[in-house]
Residue frames as qw, qx, qy, qz and C-alpha x, y, z in Angstrom:
[[0.006, -0.888, -0.460, -0.005, 0.03, 0.01, 0.00],
 [0.403, 0.247, 0.019, 0.881, 1.24, 3.49, -0.97],
 [0.250, -0.822, -0.486, 0.160, 0.32, 6.31, 1.43],
 [0.272, 0.504, -0.106, 0.813, 0.86, 10.03, 1.80],
 [0.436, -0.560, -0.540, 0.452, 0.76, 11.88, 5.08],
 [0.122, 0.641, 0.098, 0.752, -0.34, 15.52, 5.76],
 [0.532, -0.745, -0.358, 0.184, 0.26, 17.28, 8.99],
 [0.205, 0.908, -0.153, 0.333, 1.88, 20.61, 9.78],
 [0.562, -0.702, 0.427, -0.095, 3.83, 19.08, 12.65],
 [0.497, 0.553, -0.665, -0.062, 7.05, 17.40, 11.32],
 [0.180, -0.281, 0.884, -0.328, 7.27, 15.22, 14.45],
 [0.730, 0.189, 0.452, -0.476, 3.69, 13.92, 13.86],
 [0.750, 0.536, -0.283, -0.266, 4.47, 13.17, 10.21],
 [0.219, 0.540, -0.805, 0.111, 7.64, 11.34, 11.31],
 [0.420, -0.146, 0.759, -0.475, 5.74, 9.34, 13.87],
 [0.773, 0.363, 0.243, -0.459, 3.14, 8.28, 11.51],
 [0.598, 0.605, -0.493, -0.182, 5.61, 7.39, 8.84],
 [0.009, 0.412, -0.879, 0.239, 7.50, 5.19, 11.32],
 [0.613, 0.061, 0.614, -0.494, 4.28, 3.43, 12.40],
 [0.790, 0.482, 0.022, -0.379, 3.35, 2.67, 8.87],
 [0.378, 0.629, -0.679, -0.035, 6.86, 1.62, 7.84],
 [0.268, -0.319, 0.855, -0.309, 6.75, -0.90, 10.65],
 [0.671, 0.255, 0.610, -0.334, 3.70, -2.47, 9.15],
 [0.456, 0.005, 0.697, 0.554, 5.27, -2.60, 5.60],
 [0.309, 0.860, 0.403, -0.058, 3.34, 0.40, 4.25],
 [0.548, 0.147, 0.197, 0.800, 5.19, 2.55, 1.84],
 [0.010, -0.845, -0.245, 0.475, 5.02, 6.31, 2.66],
 [0.597, 0.397, 0.395, 0.575, 5.43, 7.97, -0.78],
 [0.205, 0.517, 0.093, 0.826, 5.17, 11.53, 0.35],
 [0.302, -0.548, -0.559, 0.544, 4.56, 14.11, 3.09],
 [0.076, 0.631, 0.280, 0.720, 2.86, 17.47, 3.13],
 [0.221, -0.221, -0.539, 0.782, 2.62, 20.26, 5.79],
 [0.292, 0.356, 0.219, -0.860, -0.45, 22.03, 4.32],
 [0.670, 0.406, 0.551, -0.287, -3.42, 21.40, 2.19],
 [0.533, 0.762, -0.204, -0.305, -2.19, 22.88, -1.19],
 [0.059, 0.574, -0.813, -0.082, 0.96, 20.85, -0.98],
 [0.502, 0.029, 0.841, -0.202, -1.08, 17.71, -0.14],
 [0.713, 0.573, 0.278, -0.294, -3.41, 18.16, -3.20],
 [0.414, 0.754, -0.468, -0.202, -0.36, 18.67, -5.49],
 [0.167, -0.418, 0.892, -0.046, 1.33, 15.52, -3.98],
 [0.647, 0.207, 0.688, -0.254, -1.77, 13.29, -4.40],
 [0.640, 0.716, -0.004, -0.279, -2.02, 14.43, -8.13],
 [0.219, 0.727, -0.641, -0.115, 1.64, 13.64, -8.58],
 [0.039, -0.341, 0.935, -0.085, 2.14, 10.29, -6.90],
 [0.725, -0.097, -0.375, -0.569, -1.49, 8.91, -6.95],
 [0.109, -0.267, 0.878, -0.383, -1.30, 7.00, -3.57],
 [0.344, -0.345, -0.860, -0.150, -3.71, 4.27, -2.45],
 [0.403, -0.766, -0.501, 0.022, -4.59, 6.41, 0.57],
 [0.182, 0.584, -0.215, 0.762, -4.02, 9.81, 2.32],
 [0.511, -0.546, -0.575, 0.333, -3.73, 10.32, 5.99],
 [0.100, 0.591, 0.096, 0.795, -4.70, 13.90, 6.81],
 [0.199, -0.251, -0.566, 0.760, -4.75, 16.09, 9.92],
 [0.080, 0.799, 0.596, 0.021, -7.97, 18.02, 10.41],
 [0.078, -0.977, -0.085, 0.178, -6.21, 21.33, 11.30],
 [0.704, 0.060, 0.222, 0.672, -3.57, 22.69, 9.06],
 [0.130, -0.435, 0.030, 0.890, -2.30, 26.11, 7.94],
 [0.201, 0.414, -0.225, 0.859, -3.21, 28.83, 7.44],
 [0.456, -0.501, 0.007, -0.736, -6.19, 28.97, 9.83],
 [0.122, 0.147, -0.911, 0.366, -5.68, 25.63, 11.63],
 [0.612, 0.033, 0.352, -0.708, -9.47, 24.94, 11.59],
 [0.816, 0.185, 0.498, -0.228, -10.85, 22.69, 8.93],
 [0.315, 0.673, -0.522, -0.418, -8.40, 22.69, 6.07],
 [0.177, -0.194, 0.962, 0.073, -7.99, 18.87, 6.37],
 [0.485, 0.431, 0.707, -0.281, -11.71, 18.34, 5.87],
 [0.468, 0.760, -0.048, -0.448, -11.72, 20.56, 2.78],
 [0.091, 0.582, -0.750, -0.300, -8.67, 18.80, 1.46],
 [0.364, 0.057, 0.926, -0.079, -10.31, 15.36, 2.04],
 [0.548, 0.631, 0.419, -0.354, -13.35, 16.45, 0.11],
 [0.347, 0.777, -0.339, -0.401, -11.17, 17.84, -2.73],
 [0.136, -0.357, 0.911, 0.154, -9.15, 14.52, -2.94],
 [0.467, 0.251, 0.832, -0.165, -12.37, 12.55, -3.13],
 [0.499, 0.741, 0.183, -0.410, -13.73, 14.76, -5.84],
 [0.321, 0.766, -0.477, -0.289, -10.60, 14.77, -7.99],
 [0.288, 0.373, -0.882, -0.001, -9.25, 11.30, -7.15],
 [0.776, -0.273, 0.043, -0.566, -12.14, 9.08, -6.10],
 [0.890, 0.085, -0.443, 0.065, -9.87, 6.01, -6.07],
 [0.317, 0.364, -0.582, 0.654, -7.81, 7.43, -3.19],
 [0.572, -0.617, -0.538, 0.057, -8.99, 6.44, 0.25],
 [0.046, 0.649, -0.214, 0.729, -8.84, 9.19, 2.84],
 [0.618, -0.468, -0.554, 0.303, -8.21, 8.82, 6.59],
 [0.051, -0.779, 0.073, -0.620, -8.72, 11.97, 8.61],
 [0.604, -0.216, -0.580, 0.502, -6.95, 12.19, 11.99],
 [0.189, -0.769, -0.053, -0.608, -8.06, 14.63, 14.67],
 [0.254, 0.166, -0.681, 0.666, -6.92, 15.48, 18.17],
 [0.330, 0.024, 0.363, -0.871, -10.36, 16.52, 19.05],
 [0.189, 0.320, 0.928, -0.025, -13.65, 14.56, 19.27],
 [0.260, 0.337, -0.067, -0.902, -15.56, 16.78, 16.78],
 [0.459, 0.269, 0.846, 0.016, -18.43, 14.61, 15.68],
 [0.435, 0.773, 0.233, -0.398, -19.89, 17.32, 13.52],
 [0.088, 0.690, -0.592, -0.407, -16.75, 17.25, 11.36],
 [0.267, -0.087, 0.950, 0.138, -16.99, 13.52, 10.98],
 [0.447, 0.544, 0.670, -0.235, -20.67, 13.73, 10.06],
 [0.335, 0.809, -0.117, -0.469, -20.03, 16.50, 7.48],
 [0.041, -0.555, 0.752, 0.354, -17.25, 14.47, 5.85],
 [0.155, -0.011, 0.977, 0.142, -19.05, 11.15, 5.40],
 [0.479, 0.414, 0.499, -0.592, -22.65, 12.26, 4.80],
 [0.522, 0.577, -0.265, -0.569, -22.44, 12.50, 0.98],
 [0.851, 0.312, -0.418, -0.061, -20.44, 9.31, 0.09],
 [0.621, -0.679, 0.371, -0.122, -18.89, 7.46, 3.09],
 [0.974, 0.135, 0.073, 0.164, -17.07, 4.78, 0.99],
 [0.707, 0.321, -0.132, 0.616, -13.29, 5.02, 1.34],
 [0.021, -0.712, 0.189, -0.676, -13.49, 7.71, 3.98],
 [0.695, -0.369, -0.541, 0.297, -12.45, 7.45, 7.59],
 [0.126, -0.770, 0.167, -0.603, -12.25, 9.77, 10.66],
 [0.794, -0.254, -0.469, 0.291, -10.18, 8.64, 13.67],
 [0.355, -0.921, 0.120, -0.102, -9.02, 10.31, 16.84],
 [0.382, 0.662, -0.592, 0.254, -5.22, 10.47, 17.22],
 [0.360, -0.470, 0.660, -0.462, -5.49, 9.14, 20.77],
 [0.891, 0.051, 0.294, -0.344, -7.36, 6.13, 19.47],
 [0.773, 0.524, -0.354, 0.045, -4.59, 5.13, 17.10],
 [0.714, -0.633, 0.297, -0.035, -2.81, 2.98, 19.63],
 [0.634, -0.323, 0.609, 0.350, -0.53, 1.21, 17.20],
 [0.134, 0.395, -0.586, -0.694, 0.66, 0.95, 13.62],
 [0.077, 0.169, 0.974, 0.129, -1.49, -2.19, 13.33],
 [0.153, 0.639, 0.594, -0.464, -4.60, -0.16, 14.23],
 [0.162, 0.666, -0.191, -0.703, -3.80, 2.48, 11.65],
 [0.057, 0.264, -0.812, -0.518, -2.98, 0.05, 8.89],
 [0.140, 0.354, 0.923, -0.050, -6.12, -1.95, 9.55],
 [0.245, 0.727, 0.324, -0.554, -8.17, 1.18, 9.10],
 [0.155, 0.599, -0.434, -0.655, -6.37, 1.97, 5.90],
 [0.054, -0.020, 0.951, 0.305, -6.94, -1.53, 4.45],
 [0.217, 0.540, 0.789, -0.199, -10.59, -1.25, 5.18],
 [0.195, 0.727, 0.047, -0.656, -10.78, 2.19, 3.60],
 [0.099, 0.437, -0.647, -0.617, -9.01, 1.12, 0.43],
 [0.070, 0.196, 0.969, 0.131, -11.60, -1.78, 0.27],
 [0.188, -0.436, -0.469, -0.745, -14.35, 0.85, 0.17],
 [0.418, -0.597, -0.650, 0.216, -15.46, 0.72, 3.84],
 [0.133, -0.804, 0.073, -0.575, -16.17, 3.70, 6.07],
 [0.650, -0.223, -0.556, 0.468, -14.18, 3.88, 9.40],
 [0.199, -0.761, 0.039, -0.616, -15.24, 6.18, 12.17],
 [0.162, 0.284, -0.735, 0.594, -13.75, 6.30, 15.64],
 [0.364, -0.439, -0.820, 0.055, -16.02, 4.57, 18.27],
 [0.175, -0.407, -0.435, 0.784, -16.09, 7.68, 20.43],
 [0.185, 0.162, -0.261, -0.934, -17.51, 9.71, 17.50],
 [0.372, -0.231, -0.788, -0.433, -20.06, 7.08, 16.65],
 [0.266, -0.493, -0.730, 0.392, -21.41, 7.25, 20.20],
 [0.036, -0.400, -0.167, 0.901, -21.62, 10.96, 20.00],
 [0.237, 0.051, -0.512, -0.824, -23.27, 10.90, 16.57],
 [0.347, -0.376, -0.844, -0.163, -25.89, 8.36, 17.86],
 [0.206, -0.478, -0.563, 0.642, -26.52, 10.46, 20.96],
 [0.093, 0.316, -0.069, -0.942, -27.03, 13.53, 18.86],
 [0.285, -0.138, -0.748, -0.583, -29.34, 11.58, 16.46],
 [0.352, -0.458, -0.813, 0.073, -31.50, 10.52, 19.46],
 [0.117, -0.366, -0.385, 0.839, -31.51, 13.86, 21.26],
 [0.227, 0.760, 0.600, 0.105, -34.81, 15.67, 20.39],
 [0.283, 0.279, 0.114, 0.911, -34.47, 19.00, 18.70],
 [0.065, -0.539, -0.579, 0.609, -36.14, 21.57, 21.02],
 [0.174, 0.420, -0.121, -0.882, -36.77, 23.85, 18.15],
 [0.058, 0.078, 0.868, 0.487, -38.37, 21.28, 15.87],
 [0.025, 0.609, 0.790, -0.064, -41.92, 22.17, 16.96],
 [0.022, -0.593, -0.091, 0.800, -41.62, 25.95, 16.37],
 [0.562, 0.738, 0.374, 0.005, -43.39, 27.43, 13.41],
 [0.598, 0.383, 0.127, 0.692, -41.32, 29.25, 10.72],
 [0.068, -0.826, -0.064, -0.556, -42.55, 32.57, 12.10],
 [0.718, -0.694, 0.047, -0.039, -41.63, 31.49, 15.68],
 [0.843, -0.056, 0.095, 0.527, -38.15, 30.44, 14.48],
 [0.342, 0.639, 0.094, 0.683, -37.70, 33.83, 12.81],
 [0.403, -0.851, -0.013, -0.335, -38.66, 35.55, 16.04],
 [0.838, -0.500, 0.097, 0.194, -36.21, 33.42, 18.08],
 [0.755, 0.231, 0.110, 0.603, -33.49, 34.11, 15.51],
 [0.115, 0.763, 0.020, 0.636, -33.88, 37.77, 15.84],
 [0.621, -0.770, 0.030, -0.144, -33.90, 37.45, 19.58],
 [0.883, -0.171, 0.101, 0.425, -30.59, 35.54, 19.30],
 [0.500, 0.526, 0.066, 0.684, -29.22, 38.55, 17.41],
 [0.318, -0.264, -0.391, 0.823, -29.95, 40.69, 20.45],
 [0.067, -0.370, -0.321, -0.869, -32.74, 42.65, 18.97],
 [0.216, 0.094, 0.536, -0.810, -35.36, 44.29, 21.15],
 [0.372, 0.499, 0.762, -0.180, -39.13, 43.57, 20.86],
 [0.328, 0.797, 0.119, -0.493, -39.66, 46.84, 19.08],
 [0.075, 0.552, -0.668, -0.493, -36.81, 46.07, 16.54],
 [0.251, 0.068, 0.954, 0.151, -38.35, 42.60, 15.95],
 [0.374, 0.663, 0.547, -0.350, -41.79, 44.15, 15.31],
 [0.243, 0.780, -0.229, -0.529, -40.25, 46.53, 12.78],
 [0.079, -0.383, 0.840, 0.376, -38.26, 43.71, 11.04],
 [0.114, 0.173, 0.969, 0.138, -41.25, 41.39, 10.73],
 [0.274, -0.241, -0.371, -0.854, -44.06, 43.81, 10.38],
 [0.447, -0.413, -0.793, 0.026, -45.81, 42.62, 13.59],
 [0.343, -0.751, -0.006, -0.564, -47.76, 44.39, 16.29],
 [0.072, -0.511, 0.697, -0.497, -46.55, 44.28, 19.84],
 [0.741, -0.152, 0.459, -0.466, -49.22, 41.96, 21.08],
 [0.927, 0.317, -0.141, -0.141, -48.71, 39.48, 18.16],
 [0.436, 0.591, -0.608, 0.302, -45.14, 39.43, 18.89],
 [0.324, -0.413, 0.668, -0.528, -45.61, 38.82, 22.49],
 [0.906, 0.031, 0.199, -0.372, -47.90, 35.85, 21.62],
 [0.786, 0.485, -0.380, 0.057, -45.20, 34.45, 19.33],
 [0.139, 0.553, -0.681, 0.459, -42.50, 34.83, 22.17],
 [0.596, -0.294, 0.522, -0.535, -44.81, 33.25, 24.74],
 [0.952, 0.204, -0.005, -0.230, -45.44, 30.27, 22.40],
 [0.597, 0.523, -0.547, 0.266, -41.67, 29.84, 21.91],
 [0.185, -0.466, 0.680, -0.535, -41.17, 29.80, 25.60],
 [0.822, -0.080, 0.337, -0.453, -44.03, 27.21, 26.05],
 [0.919, 0.342, -0.174, -0.092, -42.78, 24.93, 23.25],
 [0.445, 0.531, -0.602, 0.396, -39.28, 25.10, 24.81],
 [0.695, -0.445, -0.548, 0.133, -40.69, 24.19, 28.25],
 [0.304, 0.127, -0.318, 0.889, -39.60, 27.57, 29.71],
 [0.312, -0.739, -0.590, -0.091, -42.29, 28.30, 32.22],
 [0.076, -0.867, 0.092, -0.484, -42.40, 31.58, 34.16],
 [0.704, -0.678, 0.197, -0.081, -40.97, 29.76, 37.17],
 [0.903, 0.255, -0.090, 0.335, -37.97, 28.38, 35.20],
 [0.588, -0.611, 0.087, 0.523, -34.57, 29.15, 36.65],
 [0.385, -0.144, 0.392, 0.823, -32.93, 31.93, 34.72],
 [0.326, 0.513, -0.029, -0.793, -34.25, 34.51, 32.30],
 [0.734, 0.348, 0.578, -0.077, -36.57, 32.82, 29.83],
 [0.494, 0.845, -0.129, -0.158, -35.42, 35.04, 26.91],
 [0.049, -0.707, 0.702, 0.066, -31.76, 34.12, 27.58],
 [0.565, -0.126, 0.812, -0.072, -32.56, 30.40, 27.92],
 [0.732, 0.571, 0.340, -0.153, -34.51, 30.40, 24.70],
 [0.375, 0.850, -0.355, -0.108, -31.61, 32.14, 22.84],
 [0.317, -0.532, 0.786, -0.006, -29.27, 29.47, 24.31],
 [0.723, 0.205, 0.654, -0.092, -31.41, 26.63, 22.94],
 [0.645, 0.751, 0.098, -0.107, -31.30, 28.23, 19.55],
 [0.120, 0.821, -0.556, -0.051, -27.47, 28.71, 19.60],
 [0.479, -0.359, 0.798, -0.073, -26.97, 25.15, 20.80],
 [0.846, 0.389, 0.242, -0.275, -28.97, 23.68, 17.88],
 [0.810, 0.563, -0.156, 0.046, -26.87, 21.40, 15.72],
 [0.014, -0.752, 0.632, -0.188, -23.83, 21.54, 17.94],
 [0.685, 0.109, -0.720, 0.021, -22.10, 18.14, 18.63]]
C-alpha cells in the first residue's frame, strides 16, 4: 500500500511514517499544508492519504476541505482524517455524501501501527471507518430531540432575531408585527421550549441558548 501523510507538525508526520513503515506500508510523500497535499496526491496517486484536520493557514478545517477535494478529484484514493479533538460534526459532514473509502479517527485512538494500517486496508476496500467515540456522539445527537423542531417558521424567525440581540420593538419593525402579536409568538416559543415563568434563569436568555446550541455536537 502506498500512502501520503499530511500534518503541519514534522514530528507527527515522522511518527506516523514510522508506524506505517513498521507495518510494511510505503510512505510515498509528506505534506505540511493542504495545497501541498493536493499537489502531492495528483503527482504520486497514492492508495490512501492520512490527513490532519487542522492545518495552515487557519488551523481549523483545512484537512476536511482537502479530504473532500481529494475525493472529488481522485475518487480512487482512500482518505483517513486524523483529529486530536472529538468533533463529531466534522465527521458527520465529511461522510454524509459518500462514506465509502472515508475514515475519521481520533489520534489518541490510534494505539499502534497495526490499528492504523487495519483502518487503511478497510478504507481502500471501500469501507467507512469512524472512531467509536465519535460514533457514540453521533448516535446520541441523533437520538436527542430537537427543542426547536416544533416551532413554526414565524416562531423560528422571532427566536433568530432574539438571538441577534434585537429588542421587541426592533423585531416588530423587522417582521411587520404588532407588539401583542409578537408577545404571543414569544410566549409560544417559551411554552414549546418548556420555559415556564418559574424556570430558573431568564426565559429569553434560555430560549436564545437553545437556539445557539442547535446542531452542535
